[in-house]
N, C-alpha and C positions, 0 to 999 in steps of 0.2 A: 504493500498500499505506499501511495506516495507520502502521505502525513507522517507514517512510521519511518520511511526513510530518510525523510527531512529531519525528524527528531534524533535518530542513531547517528546521521553525518554531524548535525550540529553539536551534538555531546563528543564526537571524535575530534571536531574541530573547536573546541572550547578556547583555545589559545585566539583564535580568529576573532570568536565572540567576545572575548575581553578586549581586541586591539579596535575591533568596530566600535565598541562602547566609548573607550578612550577616546577615540578621534573624534566621536560625535560630541562627547562633553567638551573636548578641546576646542571645537570649532564655535560652539554656543555658549558654553558658560562665560566668556568676557561679557557678552552683551548682556546675559541675564545679571551676572554682577554688579553692573553698572546701574541696570534699572531697580535692582533690590537695595541698592545703597540710597539710589535719591527718593525711594520710596519710602525707606526707614523713618524718616522725620514724620512723614504724613501718617504713616502706620501706627507709629507709636502714640498719636493724638487720640486713637480711637482704642477703648478699652477692649473691645472683640477682637482687635489686630485687622478689621477689615476696613473697607471704604464705603463712604456714602456719596451723594452726587457731589457735595460741595468738597468734599476730598478728594475725588476724581478730577475737578476742574483743576485744584490747587496743584494736585499732581502732574497734569498735562501742563500746565505752564512751568511747571520745574523742568519737565522733561523736553520743553520746545527747543532749546539750543542745542541739544544732544540730538535731535532727530536726524541729522545729516551723518553724523560720526556714526550714528548705531546703525542708519540705514546700509551705509559702506561697511561697517562690520558684518552684519547680517548677510550683505549680498556676497561678501568674501567667503564666510562660512559656509554659504549654499553651493558657491563654486568648489568650494574644498570638499565638501561632502559628496557631489557630484563626480568630481573625479577619482576620490577614494572608493566610491560604490563603483566606478568602470575598473579600477585596477583589481580591486578584490573579488568581482564577480567574474572578470575574465581568468585570475589568478586561479578561482576556485575550480573553475571550469577545466582548464588544463590540467590542474593536479590530479582532479577525479578521472579523467578519461585517460591517465597515465596507468599501463598496466601493472606498474609496481607502487602505486599510491596508497601505501600503507602508513608509512609513518608521516607526520605532520610536522612540517616546518615552515614558519611563517617566512622565513627569508624566501625560501623555494617559492611559497604562493605568490608573495609579492612580486617575486622576480618573474615568475610566469606569466603574470598580469601585466606587469611593464612591458613585456616583448611584444605583445599584440594589443597595447593598449590603444591605439588609434582605431584598430577595427571595432572594438567596443564602444569607443568613442562615438563611432559612427551610429552604432546601432542606438546608442544614447540619445543622439540628436536627432534621429530619426522618430525616436518615442516622443522626445519632447513637442516634436514639429506636429505630430499626430494628434497628441494630449490636448494642444493648442487649438487644433482643427475641430476637435470633438467637444471641445469645452465653447467654442465663439459660434460655430456654424449652426447648431440648433436654436440660436437666440435671434440668428439674423431675420427672419420673418417678423419680430416684433420690432425692427426698424421701420417696417411700411406702417401706413394707417390700417389700423386692426378695429374692427368692431367689438364692440363691449361683448358680446355673446361668445365669439371666438377667442379673446383675450384668455380665459381660464383654461381652454382645451390647449392653447399654444403653450402657456404655462407649463401643465403638465406633462405635454411631449416633450417640451425642450428639457424639462426636469428628468424625465426618464431615458431620453436618448443620451444627454450628457452622462447620466451614471455607467448606464450600459456602455457608452462608447470610451470611458476613461477604464472600465473593467477590463474591456476586451483588448485595449491598447496595452495595457499594462501585463495582462496574461500574454497576450503574443510575445511581448518583449522578454519576459522572463524564460518562455520557450524557447525563443529564437537565440536567446543566448548560448544554449547547448548546441543549437545546430549550427550558430557561426564558427564553432571549434572543428567542424567537419573537414575533413581533407578536401583542398581546393575550394573551400567556401571563403569567399572574399566580400560579397555584396551583403551590407547589412540589410538592404529594403528585402531581398529575397529571403533571407533569414528570419525577417519579421514576419514576412508572408507564409512562409512555412510554419512560423510560430501559430500564427493566427488559423492555420489550416488544422494543426494538430489541437487547437484548442476547440474547435467547432466539431472534431472527429471524437475526440474524448472529453466531454464537458465534465464528467464527474472527476475524472481525474485531475482536471485543470482548475475547478473552482473549488474542491475540498480543500488544498491547502491555502487558497485565499480566504476561507471561512475560518480555519483553524488558527493560521499564523498571522495574517495580515489584518484582521479585525481586531483582535487582542493587540497586535502590535501598534497600531493606531490610537488605540485607548490608552495603552500605557505611555505613549509618546506624549500625548495631551493632557494625561491625568494630573502631572504636577502643576499645571497652570491653574486649574480649579483646587487643588489641595492648600487649605490653609491651617492645619493642624501642627502637632508637635513635631520635632524631627523632619523639617521641610527639606533640609538639604539631604540627608539619610535616604528619605523617599524617594526623591528626585533619583539619586544614583541608583537605587534598586529597580525603580519603575524602568529606567533607560537601559539598565543592565538585562531585564528581562525582554524588553523591547530589541535589545541588539541580537538576543538569542533569538527571537521570533525573525527577524529580518535573515539572518543567516538561515534556519530551518526552511524559510519560505523559498528561498532561492536552491537550496538543496533538493526540496521536494520535488524539482521537476529534472533531476538527474535522470538520465537513462539507464536501464538496467544494464550491468556490465555481466559479461559471461564470465563463469568460474573460471580460475585461472588452471592453466594445463598444467600438469605434472611434468617436470623436466626428465628426460629420459638419459639416462647415463650411457656414455659409450660403451661400459663394460657390462651392460643389463643385456643379455641373450635376446634374440629376435622372439617374436611371438608366435604362437602354435601356426598361426595361417601366413609367416612370412619365411621365404627363404631367400636368404640375401645372396645365396652361391649362385641361383638361377635367374636373379632379375636383370642382369645384365647381359644375358646369352639369349641368342635368339631361339624362338619356341620352333622344336623340330617335332 
């Protein structure tokens, strides 16, 4: 089962899970620290530690001079995360498809990913372009003059089309990443199309990991934003660690089945009962 395969391989690649967790924290924690420091004086004035409408106005006034630096920091962090996503996805694919992929070495995985990073960067670019298309195109009819009675159906259709489109594009990219490693496979678009074909041919195997790993991962990623209880930093660390495990398990759930390793035949081993090496090179008479 794909979900079980993802769990087993993610446990085997626990060092990669930790590295994904560390990189995620390193790219986002500086911006979160600035926001937390600036929000401290406003939060301290509240007995419950929360915000009301007036406190939010004061907080946004304090944060206004930092909007541009925070935007640059967050943009750079997103760029680093996408680059790291490309590298470790490519490295994991190449590591798994090796016949002797038993030991886990982070340096080897990162090195294998860097060797083909441009190929997977093209797949990421194709995915981002298609995601932008499926998010924007369903809402284009609303730019025209729409009657009141057709507005609600268009909103429902746009919402459903956007959700379905995003899920299909994402799943096709996840499956296409494994097909991009096939011999003589260079086109990222063709790999994505083959991934989409695999999603449509095997919907259960494609959607099950999404439900088991992706949905909890998104919840764990956003949960610290709403958590305002004790030990908030520890809650953030644990939540994002579990989120990193879900991300790695999601990617590995789409790994193709590998044939069992063949037993090496020793040159000293006698031939089998149905083989006669003394007659193989002689013409039959």
